[in-house]
C-alpha positions in Angstrom: 0.4 -0.2 0.5 1.3 3.7 -0.6 2.1 6.0 1.7 -0.2 8.7 2.7 3.0 11.0 2.0 3.5 9.8 -1.1 -0.7 10.8 -2.6 -1.7 13.8 -3.0 -4.3 13.1 -0.8 -5.4 15.6 1.3 -5.7 17.5 -2.3 -7.2 14.4 -4.4 -9.6 13.3 -1.2 -11.6 16.9 -1.3 -9.9 19.5 -4.2 -8.3 21.7 -2.2 -7.8 22.1 1.7 -9.8 17.8 2.2 -12.9 19.4 4.2 -10.9 17.9 7.7 -10.0 22.1 8.1 -14.6 22.4 8.0 -15.9 25.0 10.1 -18.0 24.4 13.2 -20.9 25.0 11.5 -20.0 22.8 7.8 -18.9 19.7 9.8 -22.5 19.2 11.3 -23.5 18.8 7.7 -22.9 14.8 5.2 -19.9 16.4 3.4 -20.6 14.5 0.0 -17.3 15.5 -2.0 -15.7 14.3 0.6 -17.2 11.1 0.6 -16.8 10.8 -2.8 -13.4 10.9 -2.8 -12.6 9.1 -0.9 -14.3 6.3 -1.9 -11.7 6.7 -5.3 -9.1 7.8 -3.4 -5.2 6.9 -4.0 -5.5 5.1 -0.5 -7.8 2.2 -1.7 -6.6 -0.6 -4.0 -8.1 -0.9 -7.2 -9.9 -4.4 -6.2 -11.6 -2.1 -3.5 -12.1 0.9 -5.8 -13.6 -1.4 -7.7 -16.0 -2.9 -5.9 -17.8 0.5 -5.1 -20.9 0.0 -7.9 -21.9 -3.1 -6.0 -21.8 -1.7 -2.7 -23.3 2.2 -3.5 -20.7 4.0 -0.3 -21.7 6.9 -0.7 -25.5 6.5 -0.9 -25.2 4.0 1.9 -23.3 5.9 4.1 -25.5 9.3 3.4 -28.7 7.1 3.9 -28.0 6.4 7.4 -27.1 9.9 8.5 -23.3 9.9 8.5 -21.3 13.4 9.8 -17.8 14.2 10.1 -18.4 14.7 13.7 -20.1 11.9 14.5 -18.7 9.2 16.8 -19.3 5.7 14.5 -18.1 2.1 15.3 -18.1 0.0 12.5 -19.2 -3.5 13.5 -16.8 -6.7 12.5 -14.7 -4.5 9.8 -12.8 -7.6 7.8 -9.8 -6.1 6.4 -11.3 -2.1 6.1 -13.0 -1.9 3.2 -15.2 0.6 4.1 -13.2 1.9 6.9 -11.4 3.1 4.1 -14.3 5.9 4.3 -15.3 6.1 7.0 -12.7 7.0 9.2 -10.9 9.2 7.1 -14.5 11.1 7.0 -15.2 11.4 10.5 -11.2 11.2 11.8 -10.9 15.1 12.9 -14.0 16.2 14.0 -15.7 12.8 15.5 -14.4 9.4 16.7 -13.7 6.2 15.0 -14.5 2.5 16.9 -13.5 -1.4 15.1 -15.2 -3.4 16.1 -12.7 -6.2 15.4 -11.9 -9.7 16.5 -10.5 -10.8 19.5 -7.3 -12.4 19.1 -9.3 -15.3 21.8 -11.8 -16.0 19.5 -11.7 -19.6 19.2 -12.7 -19.8 15.3 -9.3 -20.0 13.8 -9.6 -17.1 10.7 -11.1 -14.3 13.7 -7.5 -13.7 14.8 -4.7 -13.2 12.1 -7.8 -11.4 10.3 -7.0 -9.1 13.5 -3.6 -8.9 13.2 -4.5 -7.8 9.1 -6.9 -4.8 10.5 -4.0 -3.9 12.7 -1.4 -4.0 10.2 -2.9 -2.2 7.8 -3.9 0.9 10.3 -0.7 1.0 11.7 0.5 1.1 8.6 -1.4 4.7 7.5 -1.0 6.5 10.8 -1.8 9.7 9.0 -5.2 8.1 7.8 -6.2 5.6 10.1 -4.0 7.1 13.5 -6.2 8.1 16.1 -8.4 4.6 15.6 -10.3 2.7 18.4 -9.5 -0.8 18.2 -12.1 -2.7 20.8 -13.0 -6.7 20.6 -16.4 -7.6 20.0 -16.7 -11.7 21.4 -19.5 -12.5 22.7 -20.4 -13.1 25.3 -16.5 -12.5 27.1 -15.9 -9.5 25.0 -18.5 -6.8 24.2 -17.5 -3.6 25.0 -17.4 -1.7 22.1 -17.6 1.7 23.5 -18.2 3.9 26.4 -22.0 2.7 27.1 -24.6 5.1 25.6 -22.1 7.3 23.7 -22.1 6.3 19.9 -24.0 8.5 16.9 -24.0 5.1 15.4 -23.2 1.6 15.0 -23.2 0.3 11.2 -22.2 -3.4 10.0 -21.8 -4.2 6.3 -22.8 -8.0 5.8 -22.0 -9.6 9.4 -25.7 -10.4 10.5 -25.6 -13.9 8.4 -22.6 -15.0 10.6 -23.4 -14.4 13.8 -27.1 -15.9 13.2 -25.2 -19.5 11.9 -22.9 -18.9 15.0 -26.0 -18.7 17.4 -25.5 -15.1 18.6 -27.5 -12.9 16.8 -29.1 -11.1 19.8 -26.0 -10.6 22.2 -24.0 -8.7 18.7 -27.4 -6.4 18.6 -27.7 -6.2 22.7 -23.6 -5.0 22.8 -24.5 -2.2 19.5 -27.7 -0.8 21.4 -25.6 -0.8 25.1 -22.9 1.4 23.2 -25.5 3.3 21.2 -26.7 7.1 22.2 -30.2 7.2 22.8 -31.1 8.8 19.7 -28.4 6.7 17.9 -28.4 5.3 14.9 -27.9 1.5 13.6 -27.2 1.1 10.1 -27.5 -2.9 8.4 -26.6 -3.9 4.8 -27.4 -7.5 4.3 -27.7 -10.0 2.0 -31.7 -10.5 1.3 -32.9 -14.1 1.7 -36.1 -14.5 -0.5 -39.1 -13.2 2.1 -40.8 -16.6 4.7 -37.4 -18.1 3.7 -36.8 -20.2 7.2 -33.5 -20.5 9.6 -32.8 -23.0 7.5 -32.1 -21.1 4.8 -30.2 -18.3 6.6 -28.5 -20.4 9.2 -26.1 -22.4 6.1 -26.8 -19.6 3.0 -25.6 -17.1 4.6 -29.2 -14.7 2.8 -31.3 -12.6 5.5 -34.3 -12.8 5.6 -35.6 -8.6 6.4 -38.5 -9.8 8.8 -36.0 -11.6 11.1 -33.2 -8.5 10.9 -36.0 -6.6 12.2 -37.3 -9.3 15.4 -34.3 -9.1 16.2 -33.2 -5.9 16.6 -36.5 -4.5 17.8 -35.6 -7.7 20.7 -32.5 -5.8 21.4 -35.0 -2.1 21.6 -34.4 -0.6 17.7 -37.5 0.5 16.4 -37.0 0.4 12.7 -36.7 3.5 11.0 -36.3 3.2 7.4 -34.9 1.3 4.4 -33.7 1.6 0.4 -33.5 -0.9 -2.2 -29.4 1.2 -3.4 -28.5 -1.7 -2.7 -30.7 -3.9 -3.7 -29.7 -6.5 -6.8 -32.6 -7.6 -9.0 -30.5 -10.1 -10.9 -30.1 -12.7 -8.0 -31.8 -14.9 -7.2 -30.5 -15.8 -3.6 -30.3 -19.5 -4.1 -26.7 -20.4 -4.9 -25.1 -23.9 -4.7 -22.8 -22.5 -2.1 -25.1 -20.0 -1.1 -23.7 -16.3 -1.2 -20.3 -17.5 -1.2 -21.0 -18.9 -5.2 -21.1 -14.8 -6.2 -18.4 -12.5 -6.7 -16.2 -11.5 -5.0 -16.1 -15.5 -3.0 -16.7 -17.5 -5.9 -16.1 -20.1 -4.2 -17.2 -22.8 -6.9 -13.9 -21.3 -8.6 -14.3 -21.4 -12.7 -18.1 -23.6 -12.2 -19.7 -21.0 -14.0 -17.6 -17.9 -13.1 -19.1 -16.0 -15.8 -23.0 -16.9 -15.3 -22.3 -15.5 -11.3 -20.4 -12.8 -12.4 -22.9 -11.1 -14.7 -24.7 -11.5 -11.7 -23.1 -9.6 -9.6 -22.5 -9.4 -5.7 -25.7 -9.9 -3.9 -28.6 -8.4 -3.2 -28.8 -7.2 -0.2 -31.2 -5.2 1.6 -30.2 -1.9 3.8 -32.6 -0.9 6.7 -31.6 2.1 9.5 -32.7 1.3 12.9 -32.8 3.3 16.1 -32.4 3.4 20.1 -35.4 5.4 21.4 -34.7 8.0 23.3 -37.1 7.2 26.5 
């Protein structure tokens, strides 16, 4: 990865003084131009940029209401696809918490994934030096920010993993505890066909909107709104190897690869919840 010092990042991300120098009045509003610049910034790999067309990060973050002055928790950011956008965006006026895997996690892939993320942010201190990493490993580690402190918690394509582990309620409870009253929970998830049962959700990587809303409500959240920003009507959602059949995973290798490439990434729900004020 290129060093920030070798990039015209401050100029290229915003065009002049980057909007890290936002006035007090300005940084209380969403800054679309900064987001648009960050998603194609030179700090991002070509592979990550190529996924913008499937993941619609600017529209998604605007829908959730992200502002540069917010305290934001990204839930299990993996290798940091969204971190590359959110952390620089809130760096000077807000706060970014990464609620990542625990080094004590039992799943073999989790500690290496955490180490990869930590290496990524340590290699770019000018971009990521203000990130706070917390560990999320229910029921042992669930404090992902000071209680009632965060303006927003965001999770991208994670809910199916928690369902497969039988821990979805514990995860949503952790988000609820960290958010302040009025705080927003944003969820993007692979969308199962309406009426699909738990047998589908526990194996395919796809989850019904109704079940996400049910779990969120059980934690105390109120549903606010949804959008079809991340919908993909070309995805039938039923595949030989679940959602991992599709790009970017291509779990079947070269088998019918062109077919799955033509479908693109999965059909996704984009849901906005709020922690009630009272």
